[in-house]
N, CA, C and O atoms as a Maestro MAE file, in Angstrom:
{
 s_m_m2io_version
 :::
 2.0.0
}

f_m_ct {
 s_m_title
 :::
 protein
 m_atom[256] {
  # First column is atom index #
  i_m_mmod_type
  r_m_x_coord
  r_m_y_coord
  r_m_z_coord
  i_m_residue_number
  s_m_chain_name
  s_m_pdb_residue_name
  s_m_pdb_atom_name
  i_m_atomic_number
  :::
  1 25 82.491 100.383 121.260 1 A "MET " " N  " 7
  2 3 81.266 100.565 121.082 1 A "MET " " CA " 6
  3 2 80.351 100.107 122.105 1 A "MET " " C  " 6
  4 15 80.453 98.914 122.389 1 A "MET " " O  " 8
  5 25 79.361 100.879 122.808 2 A "THR " " N  " 7
  6 3 78.755 100.474 123.784 2 A "THR " " CA " 6
  7 2 77.447 99.757 123.393 2 A "THR " " C  " 6
  8 15 76.873 99.892 122.312 2 A "THR " " O  " 8
  9 25 77.122 99.112 124.240 3 A "GLU " " N  " 7
  10 3 75.748 98.286 123.991 3 A "GLU " " CA " 6
  11 2 74.702 99.400 123.740 3 A "GLU " " C  " 6
  12 15 74.804 100.565 124.126 3 A "GLU " " O  " 8
  13 25 73.610 98.823 122.985 4 A "GLY " " N  " 7
  14 3 72.658 99.904 122.599 4 A "GLY " " CA " 6
  15 2 72.325 99.761 121.050 4 A "GLY " " C  " 6
  16 15 72.658 98.767 120.404 4 A "GLY " " O  " 8
  17 25 71.715 100.723 120.573 5 A "LYS " " N  " 7
  18 3 71.315 100.887 119.243 5 A "LYS " " CA " 6
  19 2 72.512 100.728 118.196 5 A "LYS " " C  " 6
  20 15 73.576 101.261 118.512 5 A "LYS " " O  " 8
  21 25 72.457 100.225 117.300 6 A "ARG " " N  " 7
  22 3 73.359 99.938 116.218 6 A "ARG " " CA " 6
  23 2 72.787 100.018 114.829 6 A "ARG " " C  " 6
  24 15 71.594 99.851 114.580 6 A "ARG " " O  " 8
  25 25 73.783 100.303 113.880 7 A "TYR " " N  " 7
  26 3 73.159 100.818 112.634 7 A "TYR " " CA " 6
  27 2 74.266 99.857 111.712 7 A "TYR " " C  " 6
  28 15 75.412 99.546 112.035 7 A "TYR " " O  " 8
  29 25 73.542 99.510 110.497 8 A "TRP " " N  " 7
  30 3 73.967 98.933 109.590 8 A "TRP " " CA " 6
  31 2 74.245 99.705 107.993 8 A "TRP " " C  " 6
  32 15 73.363 100.534 107.768 8 A "TRP " " O  " 8
  33 25 75.097 99.611 107.068 9 A "TYR " " N  " 7
  34 3 74.900 99.839 106.026 9 A "TYR " " CA " 6
  35 2 74.768 99.029 104.894 9 A "TYR " " C  " 6
  36 15 75.725 98.353 104.515 9 A "TYR " " O  " 8
  37 25 73.614 99.018 104.267 10 A "ASN " " N  " 7
  38 3 73.112 98.000 103.471 10 A "ASN " " CA " 6
  39 2 73.866 98.373 101.845 10 A "ASN " " C  " 6
  40 15 73.485 99.313 101.147 10 A "ASN " " O  " 8
  41 25 74.729 97.637 101.550 11 A "VAL " " N  " 7
  42 3 75.668 97.791 100.326 11 A "VAL " " CA " 6
  43 2 74.806 97.495 99.104 11 A "VAL " " C  " 6
  44 15 75.275 97.877 98.032 11 A "VAL " " O  " 8
  45 25 73.610 96.870 99.082 12 A "LYS " " N  " 7
  46 3 72.873 96.695 97.937 12 A "LYS " " CA " 6
  47 2 71.882 97.572 97.659 12 A "LYS " " C  " 6
  48 15 71.502 97.750 96.501 12 A "LYS " " O  " 8
  49 25 71.332 98.249 98.766 13 A "THR " " N  " 7
  50 3 70.422 99.368 98.554 13 A "THR " " CA " 6
  51 2 70.875 100.468 98.883 13 A "THR " " C  " 6
  52 15 70.210 101.424 98.486 13 A "THR " " O  " 8
  53 25 71.995 100.749 99.615 14 A "GLY " " N  " 7
  54 3 72.589 101.860 99.788 14 A "GLY " " CA " 6
  55 2 71.856 102.619 100.964 14 A "GLY " " C  " 6
  56 15 72.088 103.810 101.171 14 A "GLY " " O  " 8
  57 25 71.048 101.961 101.655 15 A "GLN " " N  " 7
  58 3 70.376 102.517 102.711 15 A "GLN " " CA " 6
  59 2 70.979 101.934 104.191 15 A "GLN " " C  " 6
  60 15 71.699 100.953 104.377 15 A "GLN " " O  " 8
  61 25 70.513 102.737 105.013 16 A "VAL " " N  " 7
  62 3 71.077 102.615 106.480 16 A "VAL " " CA " 6
  63 2 69.881 101.747 107.121 16 A "VAL " " C  " 6
  64 15 68.699 102.024 106.914 16 A "VAL " " O  " 8
  65 25 70.315 100.645 107.938 17 A "GLU " " N  " 7
  66 3 69.437 99.860 108.611 17 A "GLU " " CA " 6
  67 2 69.608 100.273 110.038 17 A "GLU " " C  " 6
  68 15 70.708 100.634 110.458 17 A "GLU " " O  " 8
  69 25 68.242 100.214 111.001 18 A "ASP " " N  " 7
  70 3 68.403 100.507 112.113 18 A "ASP " " CA " 6
  71 2 68.312 98.834 112.778 18 A "ASP " " C  " 6
  72 15 67.300 98.152 112.941 18 A "ASP " " O  " 8
  73 25 69.384 98.574 113.001 19 A "GLY " " N  " 7
  74 3 69.436 97.263 113.551 19 A "GLY " " CA " 6
  75 2 69.630 96.265 112.346 19 A "GLY " " C  " 6
  76 15 69.192 96.590 111.242 19 A "GLY " " O  " 8
  77 25 70.222 95.154 112.510 20 A "PRO " " N  " 7
  78 3 70.434 94.110 111.185 20 A "PRO " " CA " 6
  79 2 69.070 93.738 110.618 20 A "PRO " " C  " 6
  80 15 68.247 93.107 111.281 20 A "PRO " " O  " 8
  81 25 68.852 94.162 109.335 21 A "GLN " " N  " 7
  82 3 67.569 93.776 108.682 21 A "GLN " " CA " 6
  83 2 67.755 92.821 107.375 21 A "GLN " " C  " 6
  84 15 66.844 92.190 106.841 21 A "GLN " " O  " 8
  85 25 68.933 92.838 107.024 22 A "SER " " N  " 7
  86 3 69.094 92.250 105.700 22 A "SER " " CA " 6
  87 2 70.157 91.209 105.880 22 A "SER " " C  " 6
  88 15 70.712 91.091 106.972 22 A "SER " " O  " 8
  89 25 70.480 90.417 104.816 23 A "PHE " " N  " 7
  90 3 71.488 89.102 104.949 23 A "PHE " " CA " 6
  91 2 72.716 90.020 105.073 23 A "PHE " " C  " 6
  92 15 72.865 91.127 104.555 23 A "PHE " " O  " 8
  93 25 73.611 89.306 105.905 24 A "SER " " N  " 7
  94 3 74.988 89.796 106.497 24 A "SER " " CA " 6
  95 2 75.828 90.083 105.058 24 A "SER " " C  " 6
  96 15 76.537 91.080 104.922 24 A "SER " " O  " 8
  97 25 75.662 89.162 104.106 25 A "LYS " " N  " 7
  98 3 76.594 89.447 102.812 25 A "LYS " " CA " 6
  99 2 75.921 90.812 102.310 25 A "LYS " " C  " 6
  100 15 76.750 91.372 101.594 25 A "LYS " " O  " 8
  101 25 74.817 91.522 102.397 26 A "ASP " " N  " 7
  102 3 74.684 92.807 102.039 26 A "ASP " " CA " 6
  103 2 74.783 93.750 102.985 26 A "ASP " " C  " 6
  104 15 74.053 94.726 102.808 26 A "ASP " " O  " 8
  105 25 75.492 93.753 103.971 27 A "ARG " " N  " 7
  106 3 75.379 94.981 104.901 27 A "ARG " " CA " 6
  107 2 76.971 94.910 105.496 27 A "ARG " " C  " 6
  108 15 77.707 93.924 105.535 27 A "ARG " " O  " 8
  109 25 77.187 96.017 105.854 28 A "ILE " " N  " 7
  110 3 78.540 96.268 106.615 28 A "ILE " " CA " 6
  111 2 78.381 97.003 108.133 28 A "ILE " " C  " 6
  112 15 77.523 97.880 108.229 28 A "ILE " " O  " 8
  113 25 78.938 96.768 108.945 29 A "GLY " " N  " 7
  114 3 78.661 97.398 110.400 29 A "GLY " " CA " 6
  115 2 78.756 96.384 111.283 29 A "GLY " " C  " 6
  116 15 78.998 95.246 110.883 29 A "GLY " " O  " 8
  117 25 78.587 96.653 112.539 30 A "PRO " " N  " 7
  118 3 77.714 97.654 112.958 30 A "PRO " " CA " 6
  119 2 78.476 99.089 113.147 30 A "PRO " " C  " 6
  120 15 79.697 99.137 113.295 30 A "PRO " " O  " 8
  121 25 77.848 99.971 113.134 31 A "PHE " " N  " 7
  122 3 78.223 101.361 113.419 31 A "PHE " " CA " 6
  123 2 77.593 101.986 114.700 31 A "PHE " " C  " 6
  124 15 76.506 101.470 114.958 31 A "PHE " " O  " 8
  125 25 77.975 102.942 115.558 32 A "ALA " " N  " 7
  126 3 77.439 103.253 116.848 32 A "ALA " " CA " 6
  127 2 76.296 104.257 116.251 32 A "ALA " " C  " 6
  128 15 75.166 104.231 116.739 32 A "ALA " " O  " 8
  129 25 76.547 104.930 115.436 33 A "THR " " N  " 7
  130 3 75.654 106.302 115.022 33 A "THR " " CA " 6
  131 2 74.993 106.109 113.541 33 A "THR " " C  " 6
  132 15 75.666 105.475 112.729 33 A "THR " " O  " 8
  133 25 73.920 106.534 113.197 34 A "ARG " " N  " 7
  134 3 73.431 106.530 111.753 34 A "ARG " " CA " 6
  135 2 74.429 107.312 111.048 34 A "ARG " " C  " 6
  136 15 74.768 106.835 109.965 34 A "ARG " " O  " 8
  137 25 74.915 108.269 111.356 35 A "ASP " " N  " 7
  138 3 75.810 109.194 110.594 35 A "ASP " " CA " 6
  139 2 77.048 108.347 110.068 35 A "ASP " " C  " 6
  140 15 77.491 108.326 108.919 35 A "ASP " " O  " 8
  141 25 77.537 107.599 111.268 36 A "GLU " " N  " 7
  142 3 78.795 106.801 110.888 36 A "GLU " " CA " 6
  143 2 78.178 105.741 109.711 36 A "GLU " " C  " 6
  144 15 78.794 105.615 108.653 36 A "GLU " " O  " 8
  145 25 77.111 105.099 109.923 37 A "ALA " " N  " 7
  146 3 76.714 104.113 108.831 37 A "ALA " " CA " 6
  147 2 76.521 104.736 107.375 37 A "ALA " " C  " 6
  148 15 76.903 104.149 106.362 37 A "ALA " " O  " 8
  149 25 75.914 105.940 107.365 38 A "GLU " " N  " 7
  150 3 75.726 106.800 106.014 38 A "GLU " " CA " 6
  151 2 77.083 107.150 105.560 38 A "GLU " " C  " 6
  152 15 77.094 107.416 104.358 38 A "GLU " " O  " 8
  153 25 78.116 107.226 106.081 39 A "HIS " " N  " 7
  154 3 79.194 107.358 105.448 39 A "HIS " " CA " 6
  155 2 80.407 106.223 105.559 39 A "HIS " " C  " 6
  156 15 81.599 106.529 105.587 39 A "HIS " " O  " 8
  157 25 79.958 105.022 105.612 40 A "ALA " " N  " 7
  158 3 80.477 103.821 105.677 40 A "ALA " " CA " 6
  159 2 81.291 103.516 104.609 40 A "ALA " " C  " 6
  160 15 82.327 102.922 104.911 40 A "ALA " " O  " 8
  161 25 81.064 103.820 103.143 41 A "LEU " " N  " 7
  162 3 81.680 103.540 102.063 41 A "LEU " " CA " 6
  163 2 82.638 104.612 101.883 41 A "LEU " " C  " 6
  164 15 83.505 104.386 101.039 41 A "LEU " " O  " 8
  165 25 82.685 105.805 102.525 42 A "GLU " " N  " 7
  166 3 83.838 106.888 102.289 42 A "GLU " " CA " 6
  167 2 84.896 106.359 103.497 42 A "GLU " " C  " 6
  168 15 86.120 106.399 103.368 42 A "GLU " " O  " 8
  169 25 84.194 105.858 104.693 43 A "THR " " N  " 7
  170 3 85.188 105.356 105.725 43 A "THR " " CA " 6
  171 2 86.169 104.342 105.419 43 A "THR " " C  " 6
  172 15 87.347 104.348 105.776 43 A "THR " " O  " 8
  173 25 85.422 103.246 104.545 44 A "TYR " " N  " 7
  174 3 85.991 102.223 104.181 44 A "TYR " " CA " 6
  175 2 87.108 102.673 103.054 44 A "TYR " " C  " 6
  176 15 88.258 102.233 103.052 44 A "TYR " " O  " 8
  177 25 86.691 103.433 102.283 45 A "ALA " " N  " 7
  178 3 87.803 103.992 101.018 45 A "ALA " " CA " 6
  179 2 88.906 104.630 101.665 45 A "ALA " " C  " 6
  180 15 90.012 104.382 101.184 45 A "ALA " " O  " 8
  181 25 88.838 105.560 102.858 46 A "GLN " " N  " 7
  182 3 89.892 105.994 103.287 46 A "GLN " " CA " 6
  183 2 90.702 104.912 103.932 46 A "GLN " " C  " 6
  184 15 91.921 104.916 103.766 46 A "GLN " " O  " 8
  185 25 90.140 104.014 104.632 47 A "ARG " " N  " 7
  186 3 91.166 103.058 105.387 47 A "ARG " " CA " 6
  187 2 91.773 102.236 104.304 47 A "ARG " " C  " 6
  188 15 92.957 101.902 104.359 47 A "ARG " " O  " 8
  189 25 90.944 101.884 103.264 48 A "ASN " " N  " 7
  190 3 91.848 101.084 102.209 48 A "ASN " " CA " 6
  191 2 92.923 101.851 101.505 48 A "ASN " " C  " 6
  192 15 93.960 101.260 101.204 48 A "ASN " " O  " 8
  193 25 92.750 103.237 101.191 49 A "ARG " " N  " 7
  194 3 93.755 104.213 100.821 49 A "ARG " " CA " 6
  195 2 94.864 104.186 102.027 49 A "ARG " " C  " 6
  196 15 96.016 104.401 101.652 49 A "ARG " " O  " 8
  197 25 94.685 103.974 103.296 50 A "ALA " " N  " 7
  198 3 95.701 104.192 104.208 50 A "ALA " " CA " 6
  199 2 96.588 102.784 104.186 50 A "ALA " " C  " 6
  200 15 97.814 102.716 104.270 50 A "ALA " " O  " 8
  201 25 95.690 101.722 104.056 51 A "TRP " " N  " 7
  202 3 96.412 100.548 103.784 51 A "TRP " " CA " 6
  203 2 97.279 100.358 102.859 51 A "TRP " " C  " 6
  204 15 98.434 99.971 103.038 51 A "TRP " " O  " 8
  205 25 96.689 100.659 101.674 52 A "ASP " " N  " 7
  206 3 97.510 100.518 100.354 52 A "ASP " " CA " 6
  207 2 98.980 101.206 100.738 52 A "ASP " " C  " 6
  208 15 100.061 100.618 100.720 52 A "ASP " " O  " 8
  209 25 98.726 102.728 101.122 53 A "GLU " " N  " 7
  210 3 99.876 103.658 101.418 53 A "GLU " " CA " 6
  211 2 100.909 102.791 102.129 53 A "GLU " " C  " 6
  212 15 102.057 102.695 101.697 53 A "GLU " " O  " 8
  213 25 100.470 102.137 103.270 54 A "GLN " " N  " 7
  214 3 101.229 101.390 104.209 54 A "GLN " " CA " 6
  215 2 101.888 100.075 103.589 54 A "GLN " " C  " 6
  216 15 103.030 99.773 103.933 54 A "GLN " " O  " 8
  217 25 101.194 99.306 102.696 55 A "ASP " " N  " 7
  218 3 101.692 98.419 102.124 55 A "ASP " " CA " 6
  219 2 102.852 98.775 101.109 55 A "ASP " " C  " 6
  220 15 103.788 97.984 100.989 55 A "ASP " " O  " 8
  221 25 102.816 99.907 100.400 56 A "GLU " " N  " 7
  222 3 103.701 100.641 99.673 56 A "GLU " " CA " 6
  223 2 104.857 100.767 100.364 56 A "GLU " " C  " 6
  224 15 105.869 100.209 99.937 56 A "GLU " " O  " 8
  225 25 104.882 101.496 101.498 57 A "GLU " " N  " 7
  226 3 105.961 101.564 102.513 57 A "GLU " " CA " 6
  227 2 106.704 100.541 102.904 57 A "GLU " " C  " 6
  228 15 107.935 100.529 102.890 57 A "GLU " " O  " 8
  229 25 105.931 99.580 103.293 58 A "ASP " " N  " 7
  230 3 106.499 98.162 103.718 58 A "ASP " " CA " 6
  231 2 107.121 97.535 102.472 58 A "ASP " " C  " 6
  232 15 108.162 96.951 102.775 58 A "ASP " " O  " 8
  233 25 106.870 97.472 101.352 59 A "ALA " " N  " 7
  234 3 107.393 96.982 100.163 59 A "ALA " " CA " 6
  235 2 108.683 97.811 99.774 59 A "ALA " " C  " 6
  236 15 109.595 97.182 99.239 59 A "ALA " " O  " 8
  237 25 108.824 99.030 99.974 60 A "GLU " " N  " 7
  238 3 110.036 99.514 99.837 60 A "GLU " " CA " 6
  239 2 110.922 99.686 101.024 60 A "GLU " " C  " 6
  240 15 111.917 100.406 100.953 60 A "GLU " " O  " 8
  241 25 110.603 99.066 102.087 61 A "TRP " " N  " 7
  242 3 111.527 98.966 103.229 61 A "TRP " " CA " 6
  243 2 112.716 98.406 102.662 61 A "TRP " " C  " 6
  244 15 112.672 97.602 101.732 61 A "TRP " " O  " 8
  245 25 113.795 98.811 103.202 62 A "GLY " " N  " 7
  246 3 115.282 98.092 102.744 62 A "GLY " " CA " 6
  247 2 115.721 98.529 101.358 62 A "GLY " " C  " 6
  248 15 116.869 98.334 100.956 62 A "GLY " " O  " 8
  249 25 114.930 99.031 100.751 63 A "LEU " " N  " 7
  250 3 115.607 99.468 99.285 63 A "LEU " " CA " 6
  251 2 116.114 101.026 99.437 63 A "LEU " " C  " 6
  252 15 116.660 101.625 98.511 63 A "LEU " " O  " 8
  253 25 115.907 101.491 100.482 64 A "ARG " " N  " 7
  254 3 116.504 102.915 100.529 64 A "ARG " " CA " 6
  255 2 117.975 102.802 100.848 64 A "ARG " " C  " 6
  256 15 118.667 103.815 100.938 64 A "ARG " " O  " 8
  :::
 }
 m_bond[255] {
  # First column is bond index #
  i_m_from
  i_m_to
  i_m_order
  :::
  1 1 2 1
  2 2 3 1
  3 3 4 2
  4 3 5 1
  5 5 6 1
  6 6 7 1
  7 7 8 2
  8 7 9 1
  9 9 10 1
  10 10 11 1
  11 11 12 2
  12 11 13 1
  13 13 14 1
  14 14 15 1
  15 15 16 2
  16 15 17 1
  17 17 18 1
  18 18 19 1
  19 19 20 2
  20 19 21 1
  21 21 22 1
  22 22 23 1
  23 23 24 2
  24 23 25 1
  25 25 26 1
  26 26 27 1
  27 27 28 2
  28 27 29 1
  29 29 30 1
  30 30 31 1
  31 31 32 2
  32 31 33 1
  33 33 34 1
  34 34 35 1
  35 35 36 2
  36 35 37 1
  37 37 38 1
  38 38 39 1
  39 39 40 2
  40 39 41 1
  41 41 42 1
  42 42 43 1
  43 43 44 2
  44 43 45 1
  45 45 46 1
  46 46 47 1
  47 47 48 2
  48 47 49 1
  49 49 50 1
  50 50 51 1
  51 51 52 2
  52 51 53 1
  53 53 54 1
  54 54 55 1
  55 55 56 2
  56 55 57 1
  57 57 58 1
  58 58 59 1
  59 59 60 2
  60 59 61 1
  61 61 62 1
  62 62 63 1
  63 63 64 2
  64 63 65 1
  65 65 66 1
  66 66 67 1
  67 67 68 2
  68 67 69 1
  69 69 70 1
  70 70 71 1
  71 71 72 2
  72 71 73 1
  73 73 74 1
  74 74 75 1
  75 75 76 2
  76 75 77 1
  77 77 78 1
  78 78 79 1
  79 79 80 2
  80 79 81 1
  81 81 82 1
  82 82 83 1
  83 83 84 2
  84 83 85 1
  85 85 86 1
  86 86 87 1
  87 87 88 2
  88 87 89 1
  89 89 90 1
  90 90 91 1
  91 91 92 2
  92 91 93 1
  93 93 94 1
  94 94 95 1
  95 95 96 2
  96 95 97 1
  97 97 98 1
  98 98 99 1
  99 99 100 2
  100 99 101 1
  101 101 102 1
  102 102 103 1
  103 103 104 2
  104 103 105 1
  105 105 106 1
  106 106 107 1
  107 107 108 2
  108 107 109 1
  109 109 110 1
  110 110 111 1
  111 111 112 2
  112 111 113 1
  113 113 114 1
  114 114 115 1
  115 115 116 2
  116 115 117 1
  117 117 118 1
  118 118 119 1
  119 119 120 2
  120 119 121 1
  121 121 122 1
  122 122 123 1
  123 123 124 2
  124 123 125 1
  125 125 126 1
  126 126 127 1
  127 127 128 2
  128 127 129 1
  129 129 130 1
  130 130 131 1
  131 131 132 2
  132 131 133 1
  133 133 134 1
  134 134 135 1
  135 135 136 2
  136 135 137 1
  137 137 138 1
  138 138 139 1
  139 139 140 2
  140 139 141 1
  141 141 142 1
  142 142 143 1
  143 143 144 2
  144 143 145 1
  145 145 146 1
  146 146 147 1
  147 147 148 2
  148 147 149 1
  149 149 150 1
  150 150 151 1
  151 151 152 2
  152 151 153 1
  153 153 154 1
  154 154 155 1
  155 155 156 2
  156 155 157 1
  157 157 158 1
  158 158 159 1
  159 159 160 2
  160 159 161 1
  161 161 162 1
  162 162 163 1
  163 163 164 2
  164 163 165 1
  165 165 166 1
  166 166 167 1
  167 167 168 2
  168 167 169 1
  169 169 170 1
  170 170 171 1
  171 171 172 2
  172 171 173 1
  173 173 174 1
  174 174 175 1
  175 175 176 2
  176 175 177 1
  177 177 178 1
  178 178 179 1
  179 179 180 2
  180 179 181 1
  181 181 182 1
  182 182 183 1
  183 183 184 2
  184 183 185 1
  185 185 186 1
  186 186 187 1
  187 187 188 2
  188 187 189 1
  189 189 190 1
  190 190 191 1
  191 191 192 2
  192 191 193 1
  193 193 194 1
  194 194 195 1
  195 195 196 2
  196 195 197 1
  197 197 198 1
  198 198 199 1
  199 199 200 2
  200 199 201 1
  201 201 202 1
  202 202 203 1
  203 203 204 2
  204 203 205 1
  205 205 206 1
  206 206 207 1
  207 207 208 2
  208 207 209 1
  209 209 210 1
  210 210 211 1
  211 211 212 2
  212 211 213 1
  213 213 214 1
  214 214 215 1
  215 215 216 2
  216 215 217 1
  217 217 218 1
  218 218 219 1
  219 219 220 2
  220 219 221 1
  221 221 222 1
  222 222 223 1
  223 223 224 2
  224 223 225 1
  225 225 226 1
  226 226 227 1
  227 227 228 2
  228 227 229 1
  229 229 230 1
  230 230 231 1
  231 231 232 2
  232 231 233 1
  233 233 234 1
  234 234 235 1
  235 235 236 2
  236 235 237 1
  237 237 238 1
  238 238 239 1
  239 239 240 2
  240 239 241 1
  241 241 242 1
  242 242 243 1
  243 243 244 2
  244 243 245 1
  245 245 246 1
  246 246 247 1
  247 247 248 2
  248 247 249 1
  249 249 250 1
  250 250 251 1
  251 251 252 2
  252 251 253 1
  253 253 254 1
  254 254 255 1
  255 255 256 2
  :::
 }
}
């Protein structure tokens, strides 16, 4: 991420913040663009699904 403007997604309000404006416990980021921040929850859900799938593959390793 380059230096400059950054955005955060506030999980409490569901709003994108132009720079950190709320308590850190209430926001995720930083994101390089407003669009990335707006889709933060979708991105996190996709990553979690991928990690869960990887965990399942790891658990099955050696059982085949």
